[in-house]
C-alpha positions in Angstrom: 0.0 0.0 -0.5 1.7 3.4 -1.0 1.8 6.2 1.9 0.3 9.7 1.3 0.2 13.2 2.6 -2.5 14.5 4.5 -2.3 18.5 5.6 -4.6 19.3 8.8 -5.2 23.5 8.6 -6.4 24.8 12.2 -10.1 26.7 11.8 -10.1 30.4 12.3 -11.9 32.7 14.3 -12.7 35.2 11.1 -15.4 33.8 9.4 -18.1 34.4 6.9 -21.6 35.4 8.1 -23.2 33.0 6.8 -22.9 28.7 6.1 -20.6 27.6 3.2 -18.4 24.7 2.7 -15.3 24.4 5.4 -12.8 25.3 2.9 -14.5 28.6 2.2 -16.3 29.5 5.6 -12.4 30.8 7.2 -11.7 33.9 5.4 -8.6 34.9 8.0 -5.4 35.2 5.9 -3.6 32.6 8.0 -6.0 29.7 6.9 -6.2 30.6 3.2 -2.7 30.5 2.8 -2.7 27.2 4.8 -4.7 25.7 3.1 -2.9 26.8 -0.4 -0.3 25.1 1.1 -1.9 22.0 2.2 -4.1 22.0 -0.9 -0.2 21.9 -3.0 1.9 20.0 -1.0 -0.6 16.9 0.5 -2.5 14.5 -1.4 -5.5 15.5 1.4 -6.8 17.5 3.7 -8.5 18.5 6.3 -9.9 21.2 8.7 -9.4 20.9 12.9 -12.4 22.3 13.5 -12.8 23.4 17.4 -16.6 22.5 16.9 -16.8 19.8 14.4 -13.2 18.1 14.8 -12.3 16.6 11.6 -14.0 18.2 8.8 -13.9 18.0 5.0 -13.1 20.7 3.2 -16.5 20.6 1.3 -18.5 19.5 4.3 -21.4 22.5 4.7 -21.2 24.1 8.1 -22.7 27.0 9.8 -20.4 29.8 11.2 -19.8 28.9 15.1 -18.1 30.7 18.3 -15.8 27.9 19.5 -12.3 28.0 20.0 -9.9 25.4 21.5 -8.5 28.9 23.1 -10.9 29.4 25.5 -11.3 25.6 26.5 -11.2 23.5 29.9 -8.1 21.1 29.5 -10.8 18.2 30.0 -12.8 19.5 26.6 -9.7 19.6 24.8 -8.9 16.5 25.8 -12.4 14.9 24.6 -11.7 17.2 21.4 -8.3 15.5 20.9 -10.4 12.1 21.3 -12.8 12.3 19.0 -10.1 13.8 16.6 -8.0 11.0 16.7 -10.7 8.4 16.2 -12.1 10.1 13.4 -7.7 9.6 11.6 -7.9 6.3 12.3 -10.2 6.5 8.7 -7.6 9.0 7.2 -4.4 8.4 8.3 -2.2 4.9 8.6 0.7 3.6 9.6 3.8 5.0 7.1 1.3 8.1 6.2 2.2 11.3 6.2 0.7 14.2 8.9 1.7 17.8 7.7 -0.4 19.7 10.5 -0.8 23.7 10.2 -2.2 24.3 13.6 -1.5 26.1 17.0 -0.1 24.4 19.6 -3.8 23.6 21.6 -4.7 22.3 18.6 -1.9 20.0 18.1 -1.8 18.8 21.7 -2.9 15.2 21.8 -3.2 14.6 18.6 0.2 14.9 17.7 1.6 11.6 19.9 -1.1 9.3 19.8 -0.6 9.6 15.9 3.5 9.6 16.3 2.6 6.2 18.4 0.1 5.2 15.6 3.3 5.1 13.2 2.3 8.1 11.7 5.0 10.5 10.4 4.1 13.7 11.7 5.5 17.6 10.7 4.8 20.8 12.1 6.5 22.8 9.6 5.0 26.1 11.1 6.5 25.1 15.1 7.3 27.5 17.5 6.4 30.3 15.0 4.8 33.8 15.7 2.0 34.7 13.8 3.6 37.1 11.3 6.1 34.5 11.2 4.0 31.6 10.1 2.5 34.2 7.3 5.7 34.8 5.6 6.7 31.0 5.7 3.3 30.1 4.0 3.8 32.7 1.3 6.7 31.9 0.2 
């Protein structure tokens, strides 16, 4: 079986004011640049939604106001458990997972996926927002 590369892009606070495909719902510069990177460098990509977990780009969703940054740790653990269950259908041992997401979105997912034998890459780890925008623009 051939391995694949899958990118995960974190959701964003800035959203359209109406339901749309998840790939179009988030309107921040960081999301849009990360989406372009994911489309160019991965075989498939998904959105890490604070409300919905792992979301396919073509799934129609309503705007929402939920962020992991304000979520208590127990809720974040439940969220990451849900995402890890969803990822079992998406990535397998030997696949590569590119995480274009901040630490709150990666905690509880990164190490679990590595334990499953998935190669996890976090190309923007430790960068501030401005640095991430510059990196994605290159």
